[in-house]
N, C-alpha and C positions, 0 to 999 in steps of 0.2 A: 504494500500500500504506500502510495506517495505521500510524503509529508506536506501538509498545506502550509504555504508561506504566508505569513501575515505581515502587513505593512503597518508601521507606526503612523500616528496622526501627522507627524512632521513629514514623513515620506509621502503620504497621501496629499498633503498640502502642496509640496513641490511638484507633484505629478499633475495636479488639477488643471493647470492651464494648457496642458499638452494633449495631443490626440491619443486617447486611450482605446481606440477601436481595435488595435492589434498590438501585441507585445513588441514586435520588431520596430514598428513605427515609434512607439513610445520610447524604446531604448535609443533609437537613432536621435530623436529630438532631445532627450536628456543628455546624451553624449555631446551633442552640438552646443548646448547651452553651458555645459560644465566649465569650460575655460573662462566664461564671462561672469561666473559666480564668485564674488569676493568675500561674502560673509561666511566665516568658518562654519557656523552651525547649519547654514543653508547648503553649503558645499558638502558637508558631511551627510546631510539628508539625501542630497542628489546622488552621491556616491553609493550610499547604502541602498537606495531604491534601485539603482543600476545593478548592483550586485544581486539583489533579490530577483529582479527581472531576468538576469542572466541565468540564475539558478533554476528557474521554473521553465516548464515546457509550455509551448503554445496552448496545448490542451488544458493545462492547469490554469493558465491565464484566462482562457475563454470560459472555463467552468466557474471561475470566481466572479464572473461578471465585472471585469475590471474597467468597463467603460466609465470614464470619468463622470458622466452624468449620473451614474448610479451610486457614487460614493456618498452622496447625501451629507455634505459638510454642514449645510445650512449657513454658510458664510454670506450668502446673498442677503439673508435676513438681517445681518448685522449692519447693512448699509441702506436699509429701507426705512 
């Protein structure tokens, strides 16, 4: 049985703005932005998210419903 990878709130937050429709696209976008991240805590969260995404299969990603719209942060409510 495959171990389910869980993302922290910080990792989910840094992934939120990107295309979460497929693992490969999300990985590519996070890798592209990483050199431009200067805050140590954000850089750490991006690196950690990349590591977890690399460790999971496409099937595991798809089965977790990792589409960013489904993460349900509720951050939009904070600004209304």
